[in-house]
RODRENZA-246606 format. One record per atom (N, C-alpha, C): residue number from 1; z, y, x; atom name. Coordinates in Angstrom, 2 decimals, padded with zeros to 5 digits. Example, Ala and Ser with C-alpha at 12.3 -4.5 7.8 and 13.67 -1.06 7.14 Angstrom:
<recs>
<rec 1; <007.80; -005.69; 013.19>; "N">
<rec 1; <007.80; -004.50; 012.30>; "CA">
<rec 1; <007.80; -003.30; 013.20>; "C">
<rec 2; <007.08; -002.25; 012.85>; "N">
<rec 2; <007.14; -001.06; 013.67>; "CA">
<rec 2; <007.87; 000.03; 012.90>; "C">
</recs>
This chain:
<recs>
<rec 1; <-011.22; -100.44; -008.07>; "N">
<rec 1; <-011.60; -100.99; -009.34>; "CA">
<rec 1; <-013.13; -100.95; -009.42>; "C">
<rec 2; <-013.73; -102.14; -009.40>; "N">
<rec 2; <-015.19; -102.20; -009.30>; "CA">
<rec 2; <-015.87; -102.90; -010.47>; "C">
<rec 3; <-015.15; -103.75; -011.18>; "N">
<rec 3; <-015.81; -104.48; -012.27>; "CA">
<rec 3; <-014.83; -104.75; -013.41>; "C">
<rec 4; <-015.37; -105.35; -014.46>; "N">
<rec 4; <-014.58; -105.60; -015.66>; "CA">
<rec 4; <-013.39; -106.52; -015.38>; "C">
<rec 5; <-013.57; -107.46; -014.49>; "N">
<rec 5; <-012.47; -108.36; -014.13>; "CA">
<rec 5; <-011.28; -107.57; -013.57>; "C">
<rec 6; <-011.56; -106.56; -012.75>; "N">
<rec 6; <-010.49; -105.73; -012.19>; "CA">
<rec 6; <-009.71; -105.02; -013.29>; "C">
<rec 7; <-010.43; -104.52; -014.30>; "N">
<rec 7; <-009.77; -103.85; -015.42>; "CA">
<rec 7; <-008.93; -104.86; -016.21>; "C">
<rec 8; <-009.45; -106.06; -016.40>; "N">
<rec 8; <-008.69; -107.10; -017.09>; "CA">
<rec 8; <-007.40; -107.42; -016.34>; "C">
<rec 9; <-007.47; -107.47; -015.03>; "N">
<rec 9; <-006.29; -107.76; -014.22>; "CA">
<rec 9; <-005.27; -106.63; -014.31>; "C">
<rec 10; <-005.75; -105.40; -014.37>; "N">
<rec 10; <-004.86; -104.26; -014.54>; "CA">
<rec 10; <-004.11; -104.36; -015.86>; "C">
<rec 11; <-004.84; -104.63; -016.93>; "N">
<rec 11; <-004.20; -104.75; -018.25>; "CA">
<rec 11; <-003.24; -105.94; -018.29>; "C">
<rec 12; <-003.60; -107.00; -017.61>; "N">
<rec 12; <-002.76; -108.19; -017.58>; "CA">
<rec 12; <-001.39; -107.90; -016.96>; "C">
<rec 13; <-001.34; -106.96; -016.03>; "N">
<rec 13; <-000.07; -106.57; -015.40>; "CA">
<rec 13; <000.92; -106.04; -016.44>; "C">
<rec 14; <000.39; -105.52; -017.55>; "N">
<rec 14; <001.23; -104.97; -018.60>; "CA">
<rec 14; <001.33; -105.91; -019.81>; "C">
<rec 15; <000.88; -107.15; -019.62>; "N">
<rec 15; <000.98; -108.14; -020.69>; "CA">
<rec 15; <-000.08; -107.98; -021.76>; "C">
<rec 16; <-001.19; -107.32; -021.42>; "N">
<rec 16; <-002.26; -107.09; -022.40>; "CA">
<rec 16; <-003.42; -108.02; -022.07>; "C">
<rec 17; <-003.67; -108.93; -022.98>; "N">
<rec 17; <-004.79; -109.86; -022.86>; "CA">
<rec 17; <-005.75; -109.56; -023.99>; "C">
<rec 18; <-007.02; -109.30; -023.65>; "N">
<rec 18; <-008.00; -108.92; -024.66>; "CA">
<rec 18; <-009.07; -109.99; -024.74>; "C">
<rec 19; <-009.22; -110.56; -025.93>; "N">
<rec 19; <-010.35; -111.45; -026.22>; "CA">
<rec 19; <-010.61; -111.41; -027.71>; "C">
<rec 20; <-011.64; -110.67; -028.08>; "N">
<rec 20; <-012.01; -110.55; -029.49>; "CA">
<rec 20; <-013.11; -111.55; -029.82>; "C">
<rec 21; <-013.93; -111.85; -028.84>; "N">
<rec 21; <-014.99; -112.83; -029.07>; "CA">
<rec 21; <-016.36; -112.28; -028.73>; "C">
<rec 22; <-016.49; -110.97; -028.80>; "N">
<rec 22; <-017.75; -110.34; -028.44>; "CA">
<rec 22; <-017.46; -109.39; -027.29>; "C">
<rec 23; <-018.23; -109.49; -026.22>; "N">
<rec 23; <-017.93; -108.75; -024.99>; "CA">
<rec 23; <-017.86; -107.24; -025.23>; "C">
<rec 24; <-018.77; -106.72; -026.03>; "N">
<rec 24; <-018.78; -105.28; -026.31>; "CA">
<rec 24; <-017.48; -104.86; -027.00>; "C">
<rec 25; <-017.01; -105.65; -027.93>; "N">
<rec 25; <-015.77; -105.33; -028.63>; "CA">
<rec 25; <-014.57; -105.45; -027.69>; "C">
<rec 26; <-014.61; -106.42; -026.80>; "N">
<rec 26; <-013.55; -106.57; -025.80>; "CA">
<rec 26; <-013.45; -105.30; -024.95>; "C">
<rec 27; <-014.60; -104.79; -024.53>; "N">
<rec 27; <-014.63; -103.60; -023.69>; "CA">
<rec 27; <-014.06; -102.40; -024.45>; "C">
<rec 28; <-014.43; -102.27; -025.72>; "N">
<rec 28; <-013.93; -101.16; -026.53>; "CA">
<rec 28; <-012.41; -101.24; -026.71>; "C">
<rec 29; <-011.90; -102.43; -026.94>; "N">
<rec 29; <-010.46; -102.61; -027.10>; "CA">
<rec 29; <-009.72; -102.36; -025.78>; "C">
<rec 30; <-010.31; -102.79; -024.67>; "N">
<rec 30; <-009.71; -102.53; -023.37>; "CA">
<rec 30; <-009.61; -101.03; -023.12>; "C">
<rec 31; <-010.62; -100.29; -023.52>; "N">
<rec 31; <-010.61; -098.85; -023.36>; "CA">
<rec 31; <-009.48; -098.22; -024.17>; "C">
<rec 32; <-009.29; -098.67; -025.38>; "N">
<rec 32; <-008.19; -098.16; -026.21>; "CA">
<rec 32; <-006.83; -098.47; -025.60>; "C">
<rec 33; <-006.67; -099.68; -025.13>; "N">
<rec 33; <-005.40; -100.07; -024.51>; "CA">
<rec 33; <-005.14; -099.26; -023.25>; "C">
<rec 34; <-006.18; -099.05; -022.47>; "N">
<rec 34; <-006.04; -098.27; -021.24>; "CA">
<rec 34; <-005.64; -096.83; -021.56>; "C">
<rec 35; <-006.25; -096.25; -022.58>; "N">
<rec 35; <-005.89; -094.88; -022.99>; "CA">
<rec 35; <-004.42; -094.81; -023.42>; "C">
<rec 36; <-003.96; -095.81; -024.14>; "N">
<rec 36; <-002.56; -095.84; -024.56>; "CA">
<rec 36; <-001.61; -095.95; -023.36>; "C">
<rec 37; <-001.97; -096.77; -022.39>; "N">
<rec 37; <-001.15; -096.89; -021.19>; "CA">
<rec 37; <-001.11; -095.58; -020.41>; "C">
<rec 38; <-002.25; -094.91; -020.34>; "N">
<rec 38; <-002.31; -093.63; -019.63>; "CA">
<rec 38; <-001.49; -092.57; -020.36>; "C">
<rec 39; <-001.62; -092.55; -021.68>; "N">
<rec 39; <-000.87; -091.58; -022.48>; "CA">
<rec 39; <000.64; -091.81; -022.32>; "C">
<rec 40; <001.04; -093.06; -022.18>; "N">
<rec 40; <002.46; -093.39; -022.01>; "CA">
<rec 40; <002.95; -093.10; -020.59>; "C">
<rec 41; <002.01; -092.77; -019.69>; "N">
<rec 41; <002.39; -092.43; -018.33>; "CA">
<rec 41; <002.60; -093.62; -017.41>; "C">
<rec 42; <002.13; -094.77; -017.84>; "N">
<rec 42; <002.31; -095.99; -017.04>; "CA">
<rec 42; <001.18; -096.15; -016.02>; "C">
<rec 43; <000.00; -095.66; -016.37>; "N">
<rec 43; <-001.16; -095.74; -015.48>; "CA">
<rec 43; <-001.46; -094.34; -014.96>; "C">
<rec 44; <-001.60; -094.21; -013.65>; "N">
<rec 44; <-001.86; -092.89; -013.07>; "CA">
<rec 44; <-003.30; -092.43; -013.34>; "C">
<rec 45; <-003.55; -091.15; -013.11>; "N">
<rec 45; <-004.85; -090.55; -013.43>; "CA">
<rec 45; <-006.00; -091.20; -012.67>; "C">
<rec 46; <-005.81; -091.45; -011.39>; "N">
<rec 46; <-006.89; -092.01; -010.57>; "CA">
<rec 46; <-007.28; -093.41; -011.06>; "C">
<rec 47; <-006.31; -094.24; -011.33>; "N">
<rec 47; <-006.58; -095.59; -011.83>; "CA">
<rec 47; <-007.25; -095.53; -013.19>; "C">
<rec 48; <-006.77; -094.64; -014.05>; "N">
<rec 48; <-007.34; -094.47; -015.38>; "CA">
<rec 48; <-008.81; -094.10; -015.31>; "C">
<rec 49; <-009.13; -093.12; -014.48>; "N">
<rec 49; <-010.52; -092.65; -014.38>; "CA">
<rec 49; <-011.43; -093.76; -013.84>; "C">
<rec 50; <-010.98; -094.46; -012.82>; "N">
<rec 50; <-011.79; -095.55; -012.25>; "CA">
<rec 50; <-012.04; -096.65; -013.29>; "C">
<rec 51; <-010.99; -097.03; -014.01>; "N">
<rec 51; <-011.11; -098.08; -015.01>; "CA">
<rec 51; <-012.02; -097.64; -016.16>; "C">
<rec 52; <-011.89; -096.40; -016.58>; "N">
<rec 52; <-012.74; -095.90; -017.67>; "CA">
<rec 52; <-014.21; -095.89; -017.25>; "C">
<rec 53; <-014.48; -095.52; -015.99>; "N">
<rec 53; <-015.86; -095.54; -015.51>; "CA">
<rec 53; <-016.44; -096.95; -015.55>; "C">
<rec 54; <-015.65; -097.91; -015.13>; "N">
<rec 54; <-016.10; -099.30; -015.17>; "CA">
<rec 54; <-016.37; -099.72; -016.62>; "C">
<rec 55; <-015.46; -099.39; -017.52>; "N">
<rec 55; <-015.63; -099.77; -018.92>; "CA">
<rec 55; <-016.85; -099.10; -019.55>; "C">
<rec 56; <-017.06; -097.83; -019.25>; "N">
<rec 56; <-018.25; -097.14; -019.79>; "CA">
<rec 56; <-019.53; -097.78; -019.30>; "C">
<rec 57; <-019.54; -098.11; -018.00>; "N">
<rec 57; <-020.74; -098.75; -017.43>; "CA">
<rec 57; <-021.00; -100.10; -018.09>; "C">
<rec 58; <-019.97; -100.90; -018.21>; "N">
<rec 58; <-020.11; -102.22; -018.82>; "CA">
<rec 58; <-020.54; -102.11; -020.29>; "C">
<rec 59; <-019.98; -101.14; -021.00>; "N">
<rec 59; <-020.33; -100.93; -022.41>; "CA">
<rec 59; <-021.80; -100.54; -022.53>; "C">
<rec 60; <-022.25; -099.66; -021.64>; "N">
<rec 60; <-023.65; -099.25; -021.63>; "CA">
<rec 60; <-024.57; -100.44; -021.35>; "C">
<rec 61; <-024.18; -101.29; -020.41>; "N">
<rec 61; <-024.98; -102.48; -020.09>; "CA">
<rec 61; <-025.06; -103.43; -021.29>; "C">
<rec 62; <-023.96; -103.58; -022.00>; "N">
<rec 62; <-023.95; -104.45; -023.19>; "CA">
<rec 62; <-024.86; -103.90; -024.27>; "C">
<rec 63; <-024.86; -102.58; -024.44>; "N">
<rec 63; <-025.75; -101.96; -025.44>; "CA">
<rec 63; <-027.21; -102.16; -025.07>; "C">
<rec 64; <-027.52; -102.09; -023.77>; "N">
<rec 64; <-028.90; -102.33; -023.33>; "CA">
<rec 64; <-029.31; -103.77; -023.61>; "C">
<rec 65; <-028.39; -104.72; -023.40>; "N">
<rec 65; <-028.70; -106.13; -023.64>; "CA">
<rec 65; <-028.94; -106.42; -025.11>; "C">
<rec 66; <-028.25; -105.69; -025.97>; "N">
<rec 66; <-028.40; -105.92; -027.42>; "CA">
<rec 66; <-029.74; -105.46; -027.95>; "C">
<rec 67; <-030.36; -104.51; -027.27>; "N">
<rec 67; <-031.65; -103.96; -027.75>; "CA">
<rec 67; <-032.82; -104.80; -027.38>; "C">
</recs>
């Protein structure tokens, strides 16, 4: 899992499509959905950690762009 597209594809496997309209909000919603999948035991720990790292990085980059 290397980029936001990979995380989107992971969520898509579970029928979760995220598009709010603003990239930062999309990333935040993807993080919530991923946490719910992990809590439900559908996503393993290693995949969860990798996806969360990607989402945190992308969220940080979006915050830098907004400033």
